[in-house]
Structure formats: C-alpha cells, structure tokens
DRENKEZA-309412 format. One record per residue (C-alpha): residue number from 1; residue in three letters; chain; z, y negated, x. Coordinates in steps of 0.1 Angstrom, whole numbers, plus 5000, padded with zeros to 4 digits. Last residue first. Layout:
! DRENKEZA-309412
 num residuo cadena    z    y    x
 NUM     ALA      A    Z    Y    X
...
//
This chain:
! DRENKEZA-309412
 num residuo cadena    z    y    x
 404     VAL      A 4128 4973 4997
 403     ARG      A 4142 4941 5023
 402     GLU      A 4155 4947 5055
 401     ARG      A 4187 4935 5061
 400     CYS      A 4205 4932 5098
 399     SER      A 4238 4930 5104
 398     ALA      A 4244 4965 5110
 397     ARG      A 4251 4994 5088
 396     GLY      A 4234 5019 5104
 395     ILE      A 4199 5004 5087
 394     GLU      A 4209 4985 5058
 393     ALA      A 4180 4985 5029
 392     PHE      A 4183 4957 5001
 391     LEU      A 4168 4951 4963
 390     THR      A 4183 4919 4947
 389     THR      A 4177 4909 4910
 388     PHE      A 4184 4946 4898
 387     THR      A 4165 4948 4862
 386     GLY      A 4172 4948 4828
 385     SER      A 4177 4980 4804
 384     LYS      A 4183 5015 4807
 383     SER      A 4183 5048 4791
 382     GLY      A 4211 5080 4798
 381     TYR      A 4215 5070 4834
 380     THR      A 4211 5083 4872
 379     LEU      A 4211 5065 4897
 378     VAL      A 4205 5076 4934
 377     ALA      A 4176 5096 4934
 376     PHE      A 4161 5092 4969
 375     SER      A 4128 5094 4976
 374     ASN      A 4111 5108 5010
 373     GLY      A 4074 5101 5009
 372     ARG      A 4073 5079 5048
 371     ILE      A 4097 5090 5062
 370     PRO      A 4136 5083 5062
 369     VAL      A 4157 5075 5094
 368     TYR      A 4193 5086 5100
 367     GLY      A 4207 5072 5128
 366     ASN      A 4242 5084 5118
 365     ASN      A 4239 5067 5082
 364     LEU      A 4211 5043 5063
 363     ASN      A 4225 5021 5041
 362     VAL      A 4214 5015 5006
 361     SER      A 4215 4981 4986
 360     LEU      A 4209 4974 4947
 359     THR      A 4220 4937 4940
 358     GLY      A 4232 4922 4903
 357     THR      A 4217 4939 4866
 356     LEU      A 4208 4971 4855
 355     ALA      A 4219 4973 4815
 354     ALA      A 4225 5011 4819
 353     SER      A 4224 5027 4780
 352     GLY      A 4250 5058 4780
 351     SER      A 4265 5070 4810
 350     LEU      A 4257 5053 4843
 349     ASN      A 4259 5081 4870
 348     LEU      A 4262 5070 4907
 347     LYS      A 4247 5089 4937
 346     GLY      A 4255 5090 4973
 345     PHE      A 4231 5106 5002
 344     ASN      A 4232 5140 5012
 343     THR      A 4192 5161 5006
 342     VAL      A 4175 5134 5022
 341     SER      A 4196 5125 5048
 340     ASN      A 4231 5104 5052
 339     ILE      A 4220 5077 5029
 338     GLY      A 4252 5057 5018
 337     PHE      A 4247 5039 4986
 336     ASN      A 4258 5005 4975
 335     LEU      A 4257 4989 4937
 334     THR      A 4265 4950 4938
 333     GLY      A 4280 4930 4912
 332     GLY      A 4271 4898 4895
 331     THR      A 4271 4915 4862
 330     LEU      A 4276 4951 4865
 329     THR      A 4296 4958 4831
 328     TYR      A 4312 4992 4822
 327     SER      A 4317 5012 4795
 326     GLY      A 4335 5045 4798
 325     ASN      A 4321 5073 4821
 324     LEU      A 4313 5057 4853
 323     SER      A 4301 5084 4875
 322     VAL      A 4305 5083 4911
 321     THR      A 4286 5107 4928
 320     GLY      A 4289 5128 4965
 319     THR      A 4289 5107 4997
 318     GLN      A 4289 5071 5007
 317     VAL      A 4287 5052 4970
 316     ASP      A 4299 5018 4973
 315     LEU      A 4309 4996 4940
 314     THR      A 4306 4958 4954
 313     GLY      A 4325 4931 4938
 312     THR      A 4318 4918 4903
 311     ASN      A 4322 4951 4888
 310     ASN      A 4342 4954 4853
 309     PHE      A 4351 4990 4848
 308     ILE      A 4362 5006 4814
 307     PRO      A 4383 5035 4821
 306     ALA      A 4371 5071 4829
 305     ILE      A 4363 5066 4865
 304     THR      A 4349 5105 4878
 303     SER      A 4346 5113 4910
 302     THR      A 4322 5141 4914
 301     GLY      A 4313 5164 4943
 300     THR      A 4306 5161 4979
 299     GLY      A 4343 5144 4989
 298     GLY      A 4348 5115 5010
 297     SER      A 4338 5078 5013
 296     LYS      A 4333 5067 4977
 295     ARG      A 4342 5032 4978
 294     VAL      A 4358 5007 4951
 293     THR      A 4350 4972 4970
 292     GLY      A 4362 4934 4956
 291     GLN      A 4361 4920 4923
 290     ASN      A 4366 4952 4910
 289     VAL      A 4383 4954 4873
 288     VAL      A 4392 4986 4865
 287     ALA      A 4406 4990 4828
 286     GLU      A 4422 5006 4805
 285     SER      A 4411 4995 4764
 284     GLY      A 4402 5032 4759
 283     CYS      A 4434 5054 4749
 282     CYS      A 4445 5074 4776
 281     MET      A 4427 5070 4809
 280     THR      A 4411 5086 4840
 279     ILE      A 4409 5080 4874
 278     SER      A 4394 5109 4897
 277     VAL      A 4399 5125 4927
 276     ASP      A 4366 5141 4947
 275     SER      A 4380 5133 4980
 274     GLN      A 4386 5101 4999
 273     ILE      A 4382 5075 4971
 272     ASP      A 4389 5039 4994
 271     VAL      A 4398 5012 4969
 270     LEU      A 4392 4986 4988
 269     GLY      A 4405 4944 4986
 268     GLY      A 4392 4916 4999
 267     ALA      A 4382 4903 4964
 266     LEU      A 4409 4914 4944
 265     ASN      A 4409 4950 4929
 264     ILE      A 4428 4952 4895
 263     LEU      A 4441 4983 4881
 262     LYS      A 4452 4984 4845
 261     GLY      A 4472 5008 4824
 260     ALA      A 4482 4976 4804
 259     GLY      A 4516 4988 4787
 258     TYR      A 4534 5017 4765
 257     TYR      A 4498 5030 4753
 256     ASN      A 4478 5017 4782
 255     ASN      A 4475 5045 4801
 254     CYS      A 4456 5052 4837
 253     TYR      A 4459 5083 4848
 252     LEU      A 4454 5080 4886
 251     ALA      A 4442 5116 4897
 250     GLY      A 4457 5142 4914
 249     SER      A 4434 5162 4936
 248     GLY      A 4442 5147 4972
 247     THR      A 4430 5117 4983
 246     MET      A 4427 5079 4968
 245     GLN      A 4437 5054 4996
 244     ILE      A 4447 5020 4978
 243     THR      A 4436 4992 5006
 242     GLY      A 4453 4953 5008
 241     ALA      A 4441 4930 4981
 240     ASN      A 4458 4954 4954
 239     THR      A 4466 4942 4918
 238     ILE      A 4482 4973 4900
 237     THR      A 4492 4965 4864
 236     GLY      A 4515 4983 4839
 235     TYR      A 4517 5018 4823
 234     LEU      A 4498 5037 4853
 233     THR      A 4506 5078 4852
 232     LYS      A 4501 5098 4888
 231     GLN      A 4489 5135 4883
 230     ALA      A 4503 5159 4904
 229     SER      A 4475 5172 4935
 228     GLY      A 4487 5155 4964
 227     ALA      A 4479 5120 4976
 226     LEU      A 4480 5087 4965
 225     VAL      A 4480 5059 4993
 224     LEU      A 4488 5025 4986
 223     VAL      A 4479 5003 5022
 222     GLY      A 4496 4966 5026
 221     ASN      A 4486 4944 5050
 220     THR      A 4464 4922 5022
 219     ALA      A 4490 4923 4999
 218     ILE      A 4497 4951 4976
 217     THR      A 4509 4937 4942
 216     PHE      A 4533 4956 4919
 215     ILE      A 4530 4948 4883
 214     SER      A 4552 4968 4860
 213     GLY      A 4550 4958 4820
 212     SER      A 4552 4994 4811
 211     GLU      A 4564 5017 4838
 210     MET      A 4543 5027 4874
 209     THR      A 4551 5066 4867
 208     GLY      A 4557 5099 4892
 207     SER      A 4535 5118 4916
 206     THR      A 4527 5114 4953
 205     TRP      A 4527 5078 4957
 204     THR      A 4526 5064 4991
 203     MET      A 4541 5038 5006
 202     LEU      A 4525 5018 5043
 201     GLY      A 4526 4983 5053
 200     SER      A 4532 4953 5028
 199     LEU      A 4544 4959 4992
 198     ILE      A 4546 4931 4964
 197     GLY      A 4567 4937 4934
 196     ASN      A 4570 4907 4910
 195     THR      A 4573 4925 4877
 194     GLY      A 4596 4955 4884
 193     ALA      A 4591 4996 4877
 192     LEU      A 4587 5023 4895
 191     THR      A 4595 5059 4875
 190     ALA      A 4605 5083 4900
 189     GLY      A 4591 5114 4904
 188     ALA      A 4575 5110 4941
 187     LEU      A 4569 5079 4955
 186     ILE      A 4569 5080 4992
 185     ALA      A 4584 5051 5009
 184     ASN      A 4578 5059 5051
 183     SER      A 4560 5026 5067
 182     SER      A 4577 4998 5039
 181     THR      A 4579 4961 5041
 180     VAL      A 4593 4947 5001
 179     SER      A 4582 4911 4990
 178     GLY      A 4601 4907 4957
 177     ASN      A 4619 4926 4932
 176     LEU      A 4610 4962 4930
 175     THR      A 4631 4985 4903
 174     ILE      A 4631 5020 4916
 173     THR      A 4638 5036 4880
 172     GLY      A 4654 5074 4881
 171     SER      A 4639 5100 4902
 170     SER      A 4626 5110 4936
 169     TRP      A 4622 5077 4956
 168     LEU      A 4623 5092 4992
 167     ASN      A 4626 5070 5024
 166     THR      A 4613 5097 5052
 165     GLY      A 4616 5104 5087
 164     ALA      A 4595 5085 5112
 163     GLY      A 4616 5051 5109
 162     THR      A 4611 5025 5082
 161     PHE      A 4617 5013 5047
 160     GLN      A 4625 4972 5048
 159     SER      A 4637 4954 5021
 158     GLY      A 4631 4916 5023
 157     SER      A 4627 4913 4984
 156     SER      A 4649 4928 4967
 155     VAL      A 4649 4970 4956
 154     THR      A 4668 4980 4926
 153     TYR      A 4679 5017 4922
 152     SER      A 4682 5040 4895
 151     SER      A 4693 5080 4908
 150     SER      A 4677 5102 4932
 149     PHE      A 4669 5079 4960
 148     LEU      A 4668 5101 4991
 147     ILE      A 4669 5088 5022
 146     THR      A 4656 5115 5046
 145     ALA      A 4659 5126 5085
 144     GLY      A 4632 5149 5104
 143     ALA      A 4624 5122 5123
 142     ALA      A 4650 5092 5120
 141     ALA      A 4652 5072 5082
 140     SER      A 4660 5034 5083
 139     PHE      A 4666 5019 5051
 138     MET      A 4667 4980 5057
 137     GLY      A 4680 4947 5038
 136     SER      A 4679 4939 5002
 135     ASN      A 4688 4968 4983
 134     THR      A 4714 4973 4953
 133     GLY      A 4732 5002 4939
 132     GLY      A 4724 5037 4922
 131     GLY      A 4750 5064 4927
 130     SER      A 4727 5090 4936
 129     LEU      A 4722 5077 4970
 128     SER      A 4711 5112 4990
 127     LEU      A 4716 5109 5027
 126     THR      A 4694 5136 5043
 125     GLY      A 4695 5157 5071
 124     THR      A 4697 5136 5107
 123     GLN      A 4697 5100 5121
 122     VAL      A 4703 5081 5085
 121     ASP      A 4707 5046 5091
 120     LEU      A 4716 5024 5065
 119     THR      A 4712 4986 5082
 118     GLY      A 4724 4951 5063
 117     THR      A 4724 4936 5028
 116     ASN      A 4733 4971 5014
 115     ASN      A 4749 4977 4978
 114     PHE      A 4758 5017 4974
 113     ALA      A 4769 5023 4944
 112     LEU      A 4795 5058 4939
 111     GLY      A 4790 5077 4914
 110     SER      A 4778 5111 4934
 109     PHE      A 4767 5093 4970
 108     THR      A 4756 5127 4989
 107     THR      A 4757 5138 5021
 106     THR      A 4733 5163 5029
 105     ASN      A 4725 5190 5052
 104     THR      A 4718 5186 5092
 103     GLY      A 4748 5172 5098
 102     ALA      A 4754 5145 5123
 101     SER      A 4746 5108 5128
 100     LYS      A 4751 5093 5092
  99     ARG      A 4749 5055 5097
  98     PHE      A 4758 5025 5077
  97     LEU      A 4755 4997 5100
  96     GLY      A 4769 4959 5089
  95     ALA      A 4764 4939 5056
  94     ASN      A 4773 4970 5037
  93     ASN      A 4791 4968 5001
  92     VAL      A 4803 5003 4992
  91     VAL      A 4810 5004 4957
  90     SER      A 4838 5020 4935
  89     SER      A 4837 5004 4897
  88     GLY      A 4807 5009 4881
  87     SER      A 4805 5053 4883
  86     GLN      A 4840 5060 4892
  85     GLY      A 4833 5073 4930
  84     SER      A 4823 5106 4954
  83     LEU      A 4816 5106 4986
  82     THR      A 4807 5141 4993
  81     GLN      A 4810 5158 5023
  80     VAL      A 4780 5162 5047
  79     ASN      A 4798 5153 5082
  78     GLN      A 4800 5128 5106
  77     VAL      A 4793 5095 5089
  76     ASP      A 4796 5064 5111
  75     VAL      A 4805 5031 5087
  74     MET      A 4798 5007 5114
  73     GLY      A 4808 4968 5114
  72     GLY      A 4791 4937 5134
  71     ALA      A 4780 4923 5100
  70     LEU      A 4810 4934 5079
  69     ASN      A 4816 4970 5058
  68     TYR      A 4831 4959 5024
  67     ILE      A 4845 4995 5012
  66     VAL      A 4857 4992 4975
  65     GLY      A 4876 5018 4958
  64     GLY      A 4877 5021 4918
  63     TYR      A 4890 5056 4922
  62     PHE      A 4868 5066 4956
  61     TYR      A 4873 5101 4960
  60     LEU      A 4869 5115 5000
  59     PRO      A 4863 5149 5001
  58     GLY      A 4885 5172 5034
  57     THR      A 4855 5186 5056
  56     GLY      A 4861 5167 5084
  55     THR      A 4843 5130 5096
  54     ILE      A 4845 5097 5082
  53     GLN      A 4844 5076 5114
  52     ILE      A 4852 5041 5100
  51     ILE      A 4846 5012 5130
  50     GLY      A 4855 4971 5134
  49     ALA      A 4849 4946 5109
  48     ASN      A 4855 4965 5080
  47     THR      A 4870 4953 5048
  46     ILE      A 4891 4983 5028
  45     THR      A 4898 4978 4990
  44     GLY      A 4923 4997 4972
  43     TYR      A 4921 5030 4948
  42     PHE      A 4916 5061 4975
  41     SER      A 4920 5096 4971
  40     LYS      A 4913 5111 5005
  39     ILE      A 4917 5152 5004
  38     GLY      A 4929 5173 5033
  37     SER      A 4902 5191 5052
  36     GLY      A 4906 5169 5081
  35     ALA      A 4894 5134 5094
  34     LEU      A 4892 5099 5083
  33     VAL      A 4890 5080 5112
  32     LEU      A 4901 5045 5113
  31     VAL      A 4890 5020 5143
  30     GLY      A 4900 4989 5153
  29     ASN      A 4888 4961 5179
  28     THR      A 4868 4939 5152
  27     ALA      A 4896 4946 5131
  26     ILE      A 4898 4966 5105
  25     THR      A 4912 4945 5071
  24     LEU      A 4931 4970 5048
  23     ILE      A 4936 4954 5014
  22     SER      A 4964 4980 4983
  21     GLY      A 4956 4970 4949
  20     SER      A 4961 5004 4939
  19     GLY      A 4971 5027 4964
  18     MET      A 4949 5042 4995
  17     THR      A 4959 5079 4987
  16     GLY      A 4968 5111 5009
  15     SER      A 4951 5129 5036
  14     THR      A 4936 5133 5068
  13     TRP      A 4936 5096 5077
  12     THR      A 4938 5086 5117
  11     MET      A 4945 5052 5129
  10     LEU      A 4929 5038 5165
   9     GLY      A 4931 5008 5176
   8     SER      A 4935 4974 5158
   7     LEU      A 4941 4975 5118
   6     ILE      A 4951 4945 5097
   5     GLY      A 4975 4948 5065
   4     ASN      A 4971 4918 5044
   3     THR      A 4977 4935 5005
   2     GLY      A 5001 4965 5009
   1     ALA      A 5000 5001 5001
//
C-alpha cells in the first residue's frame, strides 16, 4: 500500500497484492522484478521510469491496475504468461520501451488495454493484443516474431509497423486514423475501418473486410498487396495514389450493399494485376474509376473486372485477357496492349456494344518485331460504334513512338 512509494535499486515481487489506491514509482535507477510461480494481484498504479522485468511462471492479474511506462522506462517481458485484466479499467500506457525478449510461444494481454505512444518491441514469439487499445508509436516485430491484433484496436497518425517479422491484424476492427507507415502489416481476417487512413510503405491484405463508410488512401509511396486465395471484401472506398499489386487467386469483392464498394485509381497510381485474379461485385453500382494505370502484367488467363469501369487513364494489358463484364466508359482514356509474339499478346474483351474512343496503342516487348501480314486480335466485343481518335505503336516501350 501507500501513495508515494519511490523505488531505487532492486526489488523482487514473487507473490502477493498491490492494493487499491496504491501508487509505486520506479525511479530511473530502479528495477522491479516479477518472478516465481506465485500469483501477483495488482489493484494500484505503477509509474515506471526505470526497469520492470516480468519473469517466472506466476500470472499477473490486473484488478483495475494501471502501468505508466514513461519515456526512458522499459518493461521487459521474459516469459509467455498471460497478463490478465478487467476490461475497461486495466491499462498499460507505454511511452517508453515495452519489450518481449524471451519465450517462443505467446504472451497474451487478456482484458488488458495497451495504449502505445512509445515502442513495442517483440523480439521472439508472439505478443497478442486481445484487450484492445490505441497506438501512435512504433510496433516492431523481429524476424520470426509476431505482434498479433486479436481484438479491436485504434491506430492513429504517426503509427509505424516495422521489423523483419509480422504485424498481423487477424480479428476485431482495426480503425485507422491518419497517416500510418508500414513495412510488415498484414490484414488477415480483421475488419479495417476509419475515414482518413493513409498508408505509406507496404501492407498486405490476405483476407478480411474494409467496412462500410471506410476511406483508405494509399499514398504515392504506398504499396498495398492483395495476396492469397481468400476473397477480400470492399464495402468502403480505396483511393490509390501509389501501387496496388493483385496477386494470388482471391478476388477483390466490391460490395456497395452497406457502402461504396469503390476503387479510385488516381493519376500516377498503378493497379498491377499480376495473376489471373478478378475484381468482382455484388449489386451493380460498384465502380472502378481509373485515372492512372490499370495493368495486367501476369497470368495467361482471364482477369475479370465486373464493376462499372470508368477509364480516363490507361488500361494496359501486357499478357492474358482482361474482360470488362459490366458497363464502362473509355472517353479520354487509353487502351494499351503488349505484343510479345504472334501468339502471345494482351487482349481485352468488352461486353455488349463497345463505344470506341480515345487512344489505342501497342508496345512490342523483348525485341519482338512483327512481319508484314501479322495480325493481333487485341479487342473483342459484341458490336461497336465510334472509333479511336489516336493509334500508336511503341517499340520496346521506348520513348520513340510510331503512328500505325
């Protein structure tokens, strides 16, 4: 007990209780070690400017207990025990360094919120944040280590997700507020929310949902990779100024039943379809708005774009087939095709009656030069009206263009 205890030097806690209302401050030269197999019951407040080491096998129960880890302070978890709290009142507020340095299994925050403005450093095993919280600091996972978001969490501007390991968003709702930098975040089952999330760096989406009303922006230096075989459901809006890479086989499913179901690719943005993966839809008014470049660069089969496709940028088919199955407008845009050989070239299928307009261009790849009489059926359609205003051929994708 006590409200003004200040610890310098070393103290070890093996069992017992820190009472309600108690306040313990660990000085910059203080070390508190939680050790042994006994139960530690925590009702009070610890303010740490020094070091807290959590070791042994004994559980730590937060009964409304709060830890303030100050800038310069360190909490070092050296075991794989669960840190259990009473949801809503038990909190770790980290402005310093919170580290998991030992144990190859999982350390879990259960009913214990983790609010981070400092650094969470997981060097080994998994740390599971199942009690929620907020972050505007750094989450760093070393090679082979995982920071697991297994409950709803709020990610604010300034947040960084980094390291050779993984920041895994597996369940609950992850709300993005502001600019976030990532090198290893994976959306794999969770729901992404927020109306002003902005991604710099790399993020991978393997499964899960972007919820109704969400607005997610990929900055010019941002890369969003859609990977794996699971469907990705888009109820909100993705605005891309950077790069979206579509790999694997799991479709991007645009659904406006609860929201927009819209992908907006800005001028300078690239949507790179690297396999025979498709963009599907639910209800008919979902849309892909392309002001930049949508490119199919991989896969020899068909990638279908089912939502409305409005193209004022470039639709570039380097290999395989792109099929526009919904309504589309081509006014002011460019259709470009890669020619690799007389039997290997990009193709576009336009459903219904095609209103041809804008620019049609081709580029010759890998030194291929067609001979007189070669023909390439790059476009198929039910019927057509209008004509292309400009026709170009580009040799080797160089800057020199020749009118055809």
